[in-house]
C-alpha positions in Angstrom: 5.5 -0.2 -15.3 4.4 3.5 -15.1 2.5 4.1 -11.9 0.8 7.4 -11.4 -1.7 8.9 -9.0 -3.0 11.1 -11.9 -5.9 10.1 -14.1 -4.0 11.3 -17.2 -0.2 11.5 -17.8 1.1 14.3 -20.0 2.6 12.9 -23.2 0.7 9.6 -23.0 -2.7 8.5 -24.1 -5.0 5.8 -22.7 -5.9 3.4 -25.5 -7.6 0.7 -23.3 -9.0 0.5 -19.8 -8.4 -3.0 -18.4 -10.3 -2.6 -15.1 -9.3 -2.2 -11.5 -6.1 -3.7 -10.2 -5.5 -4.3 -6.5 -2.5 -5.0 -4.3 -3.7 -6.1 -0.9 -2.1 -7.2 2.4 -3.1 -7.6 6.0 -0.4 -7.4 8.6 -0.2 -7.8 12.3 2.6 -6.9 14.7 3.6 -9.2 17.4 2.3 -8.5 21.0 5.7 -7.2 22.2 5.8 -4.6 19.4 2.3 -3.6 20.1 3.1 -3.0 23.8 6.2 -1.1 22.9 4.3 1.1 20.5 1.7 1.7 23.2 4.3 3.0 25.6 6.0 5.1 22.9 2.7 6.7 22.1 2.4 7.9 25.7 5.6 10.0 25.4 5.3 10.9 21.8 7.6 10.5 18.8 7.8 8.3 15.8 6.9 4.7 16.0 9.8 3.5 14.0 8.7 -0.2 13.9 5.3 0.8 12.7 6.8 3.1 10.1 9.0 0.3 8.7 6.0 -2.0 8.7 3.9 0.5 6.7 6.8 1.1 4.3 7.2 -2.6 3.7 3.4 -3.1 3.3 3.2 -0.4 0.7 6.0 -1.8 -1.3 4.4 -5.3 -1.1 1.0 -4.0 -2.3 2.6 -2.0 -5.2 4.4 -5.2 -6.3 1.2 -7.2 -6.2 -0.7 -4.5 -8.1 2.0 -4.4 -10.8 1.9 -8.1 -11.1 -1.9 -8.1 -11.5 -1.7 -5.2 -14.1 1.0 -7.1 -16.0 -1.1 -10.2 -16.1 -4.0 -8.2 -17.6 -1.6 -6.9 -20.3 -1.2 -3.3 -18.9 1.8 -1.1 -19.3 0.7 1.5 -16.7 -1.5 2.0 -13.7 -3.3 5.3 -13.4 -5.1 6.9 -10.4 -3.3 4.7 -7.9 -4.2 5.2 -4.3 -3.2 3.8 -0.9 -5.9 3.0 1.6 -5.2 1.9 5.1 -7.7 0.6 7.7 -7.7 -1.4 10.9 -9.2 -4.9 11.1 -9.7 -6.9 14.2 -8.0 -4.4 16.5 -4.4 -5.4 15.9 -4.4 -6.0 12.1 -3.9 -3.4 9.4 -5.1 -3.6 5.9 
């Protein structure tokens, strides 16, 4: 499946628009990880656990988006974007 953040891909043409496709997930870290990240943020540096969680989440939502696009009969997803927001204080969408 071709996935692009561009609206048009050179060398390809859009013959049909099948609508929006989403890949969603909501994740929460356990309390000990949250506390550790809080301490780490005091001294600075990368929050490795949070980075791994974000990477895993992004791959999961791409997989879900591709599955939805395939179900609709698509062979590409154009104008793909990531959006991250907090929900409920400790949850990330």
